[in-house]
C-alpha positions in Angstrom: -11.0 13.1 -10.4 -8.0 11.2 -11.5 -5.4 10.4 -8.9 -2.0 11.2 -10.3 -0.2 7.8 -9.3 2.8 6.6 -11.1 1.5 3.2 -12.2 4.7 1.4 -12.7 6.6 2.8 -9.8 3.6 1.8 -7.6 3.5 -1.7 -8.7 7.1 -2.3 -8.3 6.9 -1.2 -4.8 4.4 -4.0 -4.2 1.7 -2.1 -2.5 -1.9 -3.8 -2.6 -3.5 -1.2 -4.6 -0.6 -0.9 -7.0 -1.4 -4.2 -8.5 -4.2 -2.3 -10.7 -1.4 -1.1 -12.5 -1.0 -4.3 -14.4 -4.3 -3.8 -16.2 -4.3 -1.9 -19.6 -6.2 1.4 -19.3 -8.7 0.1 -21.8 -10.1 -2.5 -19.2 -10.5 0.2 -16.6 -12.2 2.6 -19.0 -14.8 -0.2 -19.8 -15.7 -0.5 -16.2 -14.1 -4.0 -15.7 -13.1 -4.5 -12.0 -9.6 -5.8 -11.6 -8.8 -8.6 -9.0 -6.0 -6.4 -7.4 -5.3 -9.0 -4.8 -4.6 -11.8 -7.4 -2.6 -9.3 -9.4 -0.5 -8.4 -6.4 0.1 -11.9 -5.6 1.0 -12.9 -9.1 3.7 -10.1 -9.2 5.1 -11.5 -6.0 5.3 -15.0 -7.1 8.4 -14.5 -9.2 9.9 -11.6 -7.2 13.2 -12.8 -5.5 14.0 -12.0 -1.9 17.0 -9.8 -1.5 18.8 -10.3 1.9 21.1 -7.7 3.4 23.0 -8.1 6.5 22.7 -5.5 9.0 24.1 -5.3 12.6 24.9 -8.6 14.3 22.0 -11.0 13.8 19.6 -8.7 12.0 18.8 -8.9 8.3 16.8 -6.7 5.9 14.6 -8.8 3.5 13.1 -7.2 0.5 10.7 -8.6 -2.1 7.4 -7.5 -3.7 5.8 -6.3 -0.7 6.8 -4.2 2.2 10.4 -4.4 3.6 10.8 -7.1 6.1 13.5 -7.8 8.9 14.7 -11.1 10.2 16.5 -11.7 13.5 18.3 -15.0 14.0 19.7 -16.9 16.9 19.5 -20.0 19.1 15.9 -19.1 20.3 14.7 -19.2 16.7 14.1 -16.8 13.8 11.9 -13.7 14.4 10.4 -12.0 11.4 8.9 -8.6 10.9 6.2 -8.4 8.3 5.2 -11.1 5.8 4.6 -9.5 2.4 2.4 -11.3 -0.1 1.1 -14.8 0.5 2.7 -16.2 -2.8 6.1 -14.8 -1.5 5.9 -17.0 1.5 8.0 -19.9 0.0 10.8 -17.6 -1.1 10.8 -16.1 2.3 10.9 -19.5 4.2 13.8 -20.4 1.8 15.7 -17.2 2.7 15.2 -17.7 6.4 16.4 -21.2 6.3 19.7 -20.3 4.7 20.3 -18.2 7.7 18.6 -19.9 10.5 17.0 -23.4 10.6 15.6 -23.2 14.1 12.1 -23.5 15.1 10.2 -20.4 14.0 9.5 -17.9 17.0 7.3 -14.8 16.2 6.2 -12.8 13.2 5.6 -9.1 14.0 3.3 -7.0 11.8 4.1 -3.3 11.6 0.5 -2.5 10.6 -2.5 -4.3 8.8 -1.8 -3.3 5.2 -2.1 -6.2 2.7 1.5 -5.8 1.4 2.8 -6.4 4.9 0.3 -9.1 6.3 -0.9 -11.2 3.2 1.8 -13.9 4.1 0.6 -14.2 7.7 -1.4 -17.2 7.2 1.5 -19.1 5.4 3.9 -18.0 7.9 1.6 -19.0 10.9 1.2 -22.4 9.3 5.0 -22.6 9.2 5.2 -22.2 13.1 5.4 -18.3 13.6 3.0 -16.9 16.3 1.9 -13.4 15.1 2.2 -10.2 17.2 0.8 -6.9 16.4 -1.1 -4.0 17.8 -4.7 -4.7 18.8 -6.2 -2.7 16.0 -4.3 -4.7 13.4 -6.2 -7.8 14.6 -9.5 -5.8 14.5 -8.9 -4.4 11.0 -7.7 -7.8 9.6 -10.8 -9.4 11.0 -13.2 -7.4 8.9 -13.5 -6.0 5.3 -11.4 -2.8 4.8 -12.1 -0.1 2.2 -9.4 2.0 0.8 -11.3 4.8 -1.1 -8.1 6.3 -2.3 -7.5 3.4 -4.6 -11.1 2.4 -5.1 -11.1 -1.2 -3.6 -12.2 -3.2 -0.6 -10.2 -6.1 0.9 -12.0 -8.9 2.5 -11.5 -10.0 6.1 -8.3 -12.1 6.4 -8.6 -15.8 7.4 -8.3 -16.8 10.8 -4.9 -18.2 10.6 -3.6 -14.8 9.4 -4.8 -12.9 12.5 -2.4 -11.9 15.2 -2.3 -14.3 18.2 -0.6 -11.8 20.6 -1.7 -8.3 20.7 -0.9 -5.0 22.8 -2.1 -1.4 23.2 0.9 0.9 23.6 4.0 -0.9 24.1 5.5 -4.4 24.4 9.0 -5.7 25.1 10.4 -9.0 23.7 13.7 -10.4 24.9 14.9 -12.8 22.2 18.1 -14.0 20.6 20.4 -11.9 22.8 18.7 -8.6 22.2 15.7 -6.5 23.7 13.0 -5.6 21.3 10.9 -2.7 22.1 7.4 -2.6 20.2 5.9 0.9 20.4 2.5 1.9 19.1 2.2 5.6 17.7 -1.0 7.6 17.4 -2.9 7.3 14.1 -0.2 8.2 11.4 0.0 6.1 8.3 -2.9 4.2 9.9 -4.4 3.7 13.4 -2.5 0.3 13.7 1.1 1.3 13.3 4.1 0.1 15.6 7.8 0.6 15.3 10.2 -2.0 16.5 13.5 -1.2 18.1 16.3 -3.7 18.3 18.3 -2.1 21.1 21.5 -3.9 21.0 21.6 -4.3 17.3 20.6 -0.4 17.0 18.3 -1.3 14.2 14.7 0.4 13.7 12.0 -0.9 11.6 9.4 1.8 11.3 7.1 0.1 8.8 5.2 2.7 6.6 5.7 5.5 8.9 8.6 6.1 6.5 8.7 5.8 2.6 12.4 6.5 2.0 13.0 8.9 -0.8 9.4 9.3 -1.8 6.1 10.8 -0.8 4.3 8.4 1.4 0.8 7.0 1.2 -1.4 8.0 4.2 -4.5 5.8 4.6 -7.3 8.1 5.8 -9.7 5.4 5.8 -7.7 3.6 8.5 -7.5 6.9 10.5 -4.1 8.1 9.2 -3.2 11.8 9.0 -0.5 14.0 7.9 -0.2 15.4 11.4 0.0 11.9 12.9 2.9 11.0 10.5 4.8 14.1 11.7 4.0 13.2 15.3 5.3 9.7 14.8 8.6 11.2 13.7 8.9 12.8 17.1 8.9 9.2 18.6 11.3 7.8 16.0 14.0 10.4 16.0 15.0 10.2 19.7 15.5 6.5 19.3 18.0 6.9 16.5 21.7 8.0 16.6 24.1 8.6 13.8 24.8 4.8 13.6 21.3 3.6 13.6 20.1 1.6 10.7 16.4 2.4 9.9 14.3 0.2 7.8 11.3 2.0 6.1 8.2 0.2 4.9 9.1 1.1 1.4 12.4 2.2 -0.1 16.1 1.5 0.7 17.6 1.1 4.1 18.4 4.5 5.6 19.6 6.2 8.8 18.6 9.3 11.0 19.9 11.8 8.5 17.6 10.3 5.8 14.6 10.1 8.0 15.2 13.6 9.2 14.9 15.0 5.6 11.7 12.9 5.1 10.3 14.3 8.3 11.1 17.9 7.2 9.4 17.3 4.0 6.3 16.2 5.8 6.2 19.4 7.9 6.8 21.5 4.9 4.0 19.8 2.9 1.5 20.1 5.8 2.4 23.8 6.2 2.0 24.8 2.8 -1.3 22.9 2.0 -2.9 24.0 5.3 -2.1 27.7 4.5 -3.9 27.4 1.1 -6.9 25.3 2.6 -7.3 28.0 5.3 -8.3 30.6 2.4 -11.2 28.4 1.7 -9.6 26.8 -1.5 -11.1 23.4 -2.7 -8.9 20.5 -3.1 -8.8 20.9 -6.8 -8.0 24.6 -6.4 -5.2 23.7 -3.9 -3.6 21.2 -6.3 -3.9 23.6 -9.2 -1.7 26.0 -7.2 1.3 23.4 -7.1 2.3 23.8 -3.4 4.9 21.0 -3.6 6.3 21.5 -7.2 9.8 22.3 -6.0 9.7 19.0 -3.8 8.9 16.8 -6.8 12.3 16.3 -8.1 13.5 14.8 -4.6 10.3 13.0 -3.4 8.2 12.5 -6.5 10.2 9.4 -7.7 8.0 6.9 -6.0 4.3 5.9 -6.1 2.9 9.5 -6.6 3.8 13.0 -7.6 3.2 16.3 -5.5 -0.2 16.7 -7.0 -1.4 13.3 -5.6 0.3 13.8 -2.3 -1.3 17.4 -2.0 -4.6 15.6 -2.3 -3.7 13.2 0.6 -2.3 16.0 2.8 -5.5 18.2 2.2 -7.8 15.3 3.1 -5.9 14.5 6.2 -5.3 17.8 7.7 -6.7 18.0 11.2 
């Protein structure tokens, strides 16, 4: 069964699995196994880090991996997510231009490779790593992502979170209060969101792919229902002025996220209605339940057919 993933778009997003797009189809057809990790790191090596000032002392950092955030101030820089290992020198350079203080903390939004591969390098630079307890657990052992057909090895000791929590954590730093909140299994079972209360900035990790269908990692406990429930925690935290950082895609706001959340509900309801008739996943895809959504949401890593498969597989 072929997965209808847009190879070039997927690679540009910097997702770990998307690195397979670098190989010619001929190699794949001959059964040669690509080193997806090496390919993703190679792509990140030459990708610049774009820095966008947000409110106050908070910045958006974008490179080859998932979107990052940086808080600066007298108490030292605080970073959210670490992209790929090969991006670490560029990330450190970007940070140094904004804050040359002693590194404070690196917060992981979830365990995925494109958000945590730089952990070891950032820890070596002085950042202590904060994450949900399950992020440390998943990074501590090999992880398989069947949707993409590969297994990632356990992360090195230096990449593992050194401070973990279960449901919530509060950090007072650089003149702001950061609230870290775990959501029930959604994109994965390790997801947290980070709310900079004074700055009025939310980093929601891969709970949001802005302007595109999201990947939901069923092998890590993710589900379409969980993604929708996560929105019920995100939306009350935002107002019309809140800047919301997605895991992938451009900076957005509450209106943008509300549209994404509505799309998830529509996709779930349509696919669930077909599945209840006893239709197989291939039969469901053939009925094109999301075809009218593709113009708006099929511009990222996958089209409506691929997302239909994910929704079908993760329905409760």
